[in-house]
C-alpha positions in Angstrom: -5.3 -23.7 -11.2 -3.9 -20.9 -13.3 -7.5 -19.7 -14.1 -8.4 -19.7 -10.4 -5.4 -17.6 -9.5 -6.2 -15.1 -12.3 -9.8 -14.9 -11.3 -8.8 -14.1 -7.7 -6.6 -11.2 -8.9 -9.3 -9.9 -11.2 -11.9 -10.0 -8.4 -9.5 -8.0 -6.3 -9.1 -5.4 -9.0 -12.9 -5.2 -9.4 -13.4 -4.7 -5.7 -10.9 -1.8 -5.9 -12.9 -0.3 -8.8 -16.2 -0.6 -6.8 -15.5 2.5 -4.7 -18.5 4.3 -3.2 -18.3 8.0 -4.2 -21.7 9.3 -3.2 -24.9 7.8 -1.8 -22.9 5.1 0.0 -25.9 4.1 2.1 -27.8 2.9 -1.0 -24.8 0.7 -2.0 -24.4 -0.6 1.6 -28.1 -1.4 1.9 -28.0 -3.5 -1.3 -25.0 -5.5 0.0 -24.0 -6.1 -3.7 -21.0 -4.6 -5.5 -21.4 -5.5 -9.1 -21.0 -3.8 -12.5 -24.4 -2.0 -12.4 -23.8 -0.6 -8.9 -20.5 1.0 -9.9 -22.0 2.6 -13.1 -24.8 3.8 -10.9 -22.4 5.4 -8.6 -20.6 7.2 -11.5 -24.0 8.3 -12.8 -25.1 9.7 -9.5 -21.9 11.6 -9.1 -22.2 12.9 -12.7 -25.8 14.0 -11.9 -24.6 15.9 -8.8 -22.0 17.6 -11.0 -24.6 18.5 -13.6 -26.8 20.1 -11.0 -23.9 22.5 -10.2 -22.8 22.9 -13.9 -26.1 24.2 -15.2 -26.4 27.2 -12.8 -22.7 27.9 -13.2 -23.1 28.0 -17.0 -26.2 30.3 -16.7 -24.2 32.7 -14.5 -21.9 33.3 -17.5 -24.7 35.2 -19.3 -26.0 38.5 -17.9 -29.7 38.0 -18.5 -32.2 35.2 -19.5 -32.5 36.6 -23.0 -28.8 36.0 -23.8 -28.6 32.2 -23.6 -26.7 29.8 -25.8 -28.4 29.2 -29.1 -30.3 32.5 -29.2 -29.0 34.4 -32.2 -31.6 37.2 -32.1 -29.8 39.4 -29.5 -26.3 40.8 -29.5 -23.4 38.7 -28.2 -23.1 38.8 -24.4 -20.1 40.4 -22.8 -17.2 38.4 -21.4 -18.2 37.1 -17.9 -16.3 37.8 -14.8 -13.2 35.8 -13.9 -14.8 34.3 -10.9 -17.8 32.9 -12.9 -15.3 31.6 -15.5 -13.2 29.9 -12.9 -16.2 28.2 -11.2 -17.5 27.0 -14.6 -14.1 25.7 -15.6 -13.6 23.7 -12.4 -17.0 22.1 -12.6 -16.6 21.2 -16.2 -13.1 19.6 -15.6 -14.6 17.6 -12.7 -17.4 16.4 -15.1 -14.9 15.5 -17.8 -12.8 13.4 -15.4 -15.9 11.7 -14.0 -17.0 10.7 -17.6 -13.5 9.5 -18.5 -13.5 7.4 -15.3 -16.9 5.8 -16.2 -15.7 5.0 -19.8 -12.4 3.5 -18.6 -14.3 1.5 -15.9 -16.5 0.0 -18.6 -13.6 -0.9 -20.8 -11.5 -2.1 -17.8 -14.3 -4.5 -16.7 -14.7 -5.8 -20.2 -10.9 -6.5 -20.5 -10.8 -8.1 -17.0 -13.7 -10.4 -17.8 -11.7 -11.7 -20.8 -8.9 -12.8 -18.6 -11.2 -15.2 -16.7 -12.7 -16.7 -19.8 -11.4 -20.1 -21.0 -9.2 -19.6 -24.0 -9.7 -21.5 -27.2 -7.8 -24.8 -27.7 -8.3 -28.5 -28.1 -5.9 -29.6 -25.4 -5.2 -28.5 -21.9 -1.7 -27.6 -22.7 -2.8 -25.3 -25.6 -5.4 -23.6 -23.4 -2.9 -23.1 -20.6 -0.2 -21.6 -22.8 -2.8 -19.3 -24.4 -4.0 -18.2 -21.0 -0.5 -17.5 -19.7 0.4 -15.5 -22.8 -2.8 -13.4 -22.5 -2.2 -12.9 -18.8 1.3 -11.7 -19.4 0.2 -9.2 -22.0 -2.7 -7.7 -20.1 -2.0 -8.0 -16.4 0.6 -5.1 -16.3 -1.7 -2.7 -18.1 -4.8 -3.6 -16.1 -2.9 -3.1 -12.8 -2.0 0.5 -13.7 -5.4 1.1 -15.1 -6.9 0.4 -11.7 -4.4 2.8 -10.1 -5.2 5.4 -12.7 -8.9 5.2 -12.1 -8.4 6.0 -8.4 -6.3 9.0 -9.3 -9.0 10.2 -11.7 -11.7 9.9 -9.1 -9.6 11.8 -6.5 -8.8 14.6 -9.0 -12.5 14.8 -10.0 -13.6 15.1 -6.3 -10.9 17.6 -5.5 -11.9 19.8 -8.5 -15.5 19.6 -7.4 -14.7 20.6 -3.8 -12.5 23.4 -5.0 -15.3 24.8 -7.2 -17.8 24.4 -4.4 -15.7 26.3 -1.8 -14.7 28.9 -4.4 -18.4 29.5 -5.3 -19.3 29.7 -1.6 -16.6 32.3 -1.0 -17.8 34.4 -3.9 -21.4 34.2 -2.7 -20.4 35.3 0.8 -18.6 38.4 -0.5 -21.1 39.4 -3.2 -23.2 41.5 -0.9 -22.7 45.0 0.6 -21.0 43.3 3.5 -19.8 39.8 4.2 -22.4 37.3 5.1 -21.1 35.9 8.5 -22.9 32.5 8.3 -21.8 31.9 4.7 -18.2 32.8 5.6 -18.3 30.5 8.6 -19.6 27.7 6.4 -16.8 28.4 4.0 -14.2 28.4 6.8 -15.6 25.1 8.1 -15.4 23.6 4.6 -11.8 24.7 4.1 -10.9 23.3 7.5 -12.4 19.9 6.8 -10.8 19.8 3.4 -7.4 20.7 5.0 -7.8 17.9 7.6 -8.5 15.5 4.8 -5.5 16.6 2.9 -3.3 16.3 6.1 -4.7 12.8 6.6 -3.6 11.8 3.1 -0.2 13.4 3.6 0.2 11.5 6.9 -0.8 8.2 5.3 1.7 8.8 2.5 4.5 9.7 5.0 3.6 6.5 6.9 3.9 4.4 3.7 7.2 6.0 3.0 8.5 5.4 6.5 7.4 1.8 6.9 7.6 -0.9 4.3 4.7 -2.9 5.8 2.4 0.1 5.9 -1.1 -0.6 4.5 -1.6 3.1 3.6 0.5 3.2 0.5 -0.7 4.3 -2.9 0.4 5.3 -6.3 2.0 8.5 -5.1 4.1 6.9 -2.4 5.2 4.2 -4.8 6.2 6.9 -7.3 8.3 8.6 -4.6 10.0 5.3 -3.7 10.8 4.7 -7.4 12.3 8.2 -7.7 14.3 7.6 -4.6 15.8 4.5 -6.0 16.6 6.2 -9.3 18.2 9.2 -7.6 20.2 6.9 -5.4 21.6 5.0 -8.4 22.4 8.3 -10.1 24.2 9.7 -7.0 26.2 6.5 -6.6 27.4 6.9 -10.2 28.2 10.6 -9.7 30.1 9.9 -6.5 32.2 7.2 -8.3 32.9 9.7 -11.1 33.8 12.4 -8.6 36.3 10.0 -7.0 38.1 9.4 -10.3 38.0 13.1 -11.1 39.6 14.0 -7.8 42.4 11.5 -8.5 42.8 13.1 -12.0 42.9 16.6 -10.5 45.6 15.6 -8.0 47.8 14.2 -10.8 47.3 17.3 -13.0 48.3 19.5 -10.1 51.4 17.4 -9.5 52.4 17.4 -13.2 51.6 21.2 -13.5 50.4 20.8 -17.1 49.2 24.1 -18.8 46.1 22.5 -20.3 45.2 21.0 -17.0 44.0 24.3 -15.6 40.8 24.2 -17.7 40.2 20.6 -16.7 40.6 21.4 -13.0 38.1 24.2 -13.4 35.6 21.9 -15.1 36.0 19.4 -12.3 35.3 22.0 -9.7 32.3 23.2 -11.6 31.0 19.6 -11.8 31.4 19.1 -8.1 29.7 22.5 -7.3 26.8 21.6 -9.5 26.3 18.3 -7.6 26.2 20.3 -4.3 23.8 22.9 -5.7 21.2 20.2 -6.4 21.4 18.8 -2.9 18.0 20.3 -1.8 16.4 18.2 -4.6 18.0 14.8 -4.0 18.5 15.0 -0.2 14.8 14.3 0.7 14.9 11.2 -1.5 18.1 10.1 0.1 16.7 10.5 3.6 13.6 8.6 2.6 15.7 5.6 1.5 17.9 5.8 4.5 15.2 6.1 7.2 12.8 3.5 5.6 12.0 0.7 8.1 11.9 -2.6 6.2 10.3 -5.8 7.3 12.8 -8.2 8.9 11.6 -11.5 7.2 14.6 -13.4 8.5 14.0 -12.9 12.2 13.6 -16.4 13.7 12.2 -15.1 17.0 9.2 -13.4 15.3 8.7 -16.4 13.1 8.5 -19.0 15.9 6.2 -16.8 18.0 3.9 -16.2 15.0 3.9 -19.9 14.3 2.9 -20.8 17.9 0.1 -18.2 17.9 -1.3 -19.5 14.6 -1.2 -23.0 15.8 -3.0 -22.1 19.0 -5.7 -20.2 17.1 -6.2 -22.7 14.3 -9.7 -24.0 13.8 -9.1 -26.3 10.9 -7.6 -29.7 11.8 -6.3 -30.2 8.2 -4.3 -27.0 8.6 -2.7 -28.4 11.8 -1.8 -31.6 9.9 0.1 -29.6 7.3 1.7 -27.4 9.9 2.9 -30.0 12.4 5.9 -30.8 10.1 7.5 -27.4 11.0 7.0 -27.8 14.8 10.3 -27.8 16.7 11.0 -27.6 20.4 14.6 -26.7 19.7 13.6 -23.6 17.8 11.3 -22.6 20.6 14.2 -22.9 23.1 16.5 -20.9 20.9 14.2 -18.2 19.7 11.0 -18.4 21.8 12.3 -16.1 24.6 11.1 -18.4 27.3 7.4 -17.8 26.6 6.0 -21.0 28.1 2.4 -19.8 27.8 2.3 -19.8 24.0 4.0 -23.1 23.8 1.4 -24.5 26.2 -1.5 -23.2 24.1 0.0 -24.6 21.0 0.6 -28.0 22.7 -3.0 -28.1 24.0 -4.4 -27.3 20.6 -2.3 -29.9 18.9 -3.3 -32.6 21.4 -7.0 -31.7 21.1 -9.6 -34.4 20.3 -10.3 -33.1 16.8 -6.7 -33.5 15.6 -5.6 -36.6 13.7 -3.5 -39.4 15.1 -0.6 -38.4 12.8 -0.5 -34.9 14.5 -0.3 -36.4 18.0 2.3 -39.0 17.1 4.4 -36.4 15.4 4.2 -34.1 18.4 5.1 -36.9 20.8 8.0 -38.0 18.5 9.4 -34.4 18.4 9.1 -34.1 22.1 10.9 -37.4 22.7 13.7 -36.4 20.3 14.0 -33.0 22.0 14.3 -34.6 25.5 16.8 -37.1 24.2 18.9 -34.3 22.6 18.8 -32.3 25.8 20.0 -35.3 27.9 22.8 -36.1 25.4 23.9 -32.4 25.2 23.9 -32.1 29.0 26.0 -35.3 29.3 28.5 -34.0 26.8 28.7 -30.6 28.5 27.5 -28.9 25.3 24.4 -27.4 26.9 25.2 -26.3 30.4 22.2 -25.3 32.5 23.3 -22.0 34.1 21.5 -18.9 35.4 23.9 -16.9 33.4 22.4 -18.1 30.1 20.4 -15.5 28.3 17.4 -17.8 27.9 17.3 -19.1 31.5 15.9 -16.1 33.2 12.8 -15.6 31.0 12.4 -19.4 31.0 12.4 -19.5 34.8 10.0 -16.5 34.9 7.6 -18.3 32.6 7.8 -21.4 34.6 6.9 -19.4 37.8 4.0 -17.6 36.2 2.4 -20.6 34.4 1.7 -24.2 35.2 4.7 -26.6 35.2 4.3 -27.5 31.5 7.8 -28.8 30.6 8.0 -31.4 33.4 4.6 -32.8 32.4 5.7 -32.8 28.8 8.9 -34.7 29.6 6.9 -37.2 31.7 4.6 -37.8 28.7 7.6 -38.2 26.4 9.5 -40.6 28.7 9.3 -44.2 27.6 6.9 -46.5 29.4 
């Protein structure tokens, strides 16, 4: 069981590493994401970089006679800054791509070791060895996967920067600007800016909502910094409170050495205010963050009814029927009779077991008996002023009379 759980996590990490960089159509046509395909992607991307690096390196030399490794001629002059910048950007992108490939090979090798059965004569020994190995490696492998994504993004960004910079220099290298090349450069800058804005919008969405699927390492880093700054500010505010009390006592006592202490206190408070532009954004992020309300019974009961109505596996219904409750539906269901009817129809279908039907009938009988007992004791008065009565009546008007039929089915005899 522990090995199966680890294998599932390792497969998820491998899927994240199998990211299509270029020639995605070839990968999609093969319908196979394995180790060779990922290395093939890195190799293709490196080949594209090499195709740009070779002419960029040749542009550093003024003529074909002055090439690297030709000691016959004099040393060439220093190339222009634009040629150096293009060459530097392409080489950095190439270095990051190679580092990514090397770390991917090593990462896959380390991940495969996590799924291998450890040595041991007994199950207990193998289990303890596996848990110890998982504890040592899982934290590092998790951040390795995140780091590989960052390396890929940086490599692509450097490549695009060099490509646009080279296109700009090419468009302005003639007697007058080439209009079509400049238009192409403008289009490339616009598309790159749109992509950057999309990434920023996804990061902002992840910072705003806790349940956002668009989060990444950068948004997680910002959230960690926000928590650290919040703890620091809390400590500072507590210290300022005590310093304020000390300052008031020194002013009352009018001690001569207290003047320097008062000045130090004012300096400390002013420094805290000067750094407000730095900690204020993190404070706002933490304050405006929308967290998931996992304790809302209304959302839980509605989600439960929907899952029951859409369930296809009878074994799943047999495990879920234990949590079915009519009383919870009355309290938190908001009077949505339609979802209760769909769930009841699914639970009473022909493919469900006898245990599910008997449990449902028993719950309904208990609910009807509790309602009659509560009405007799005046603990549950039926009144239009109740908050749940109006939506309940509205649901009864818009759907079939479900509850009366359920009560007739639950009545004895």
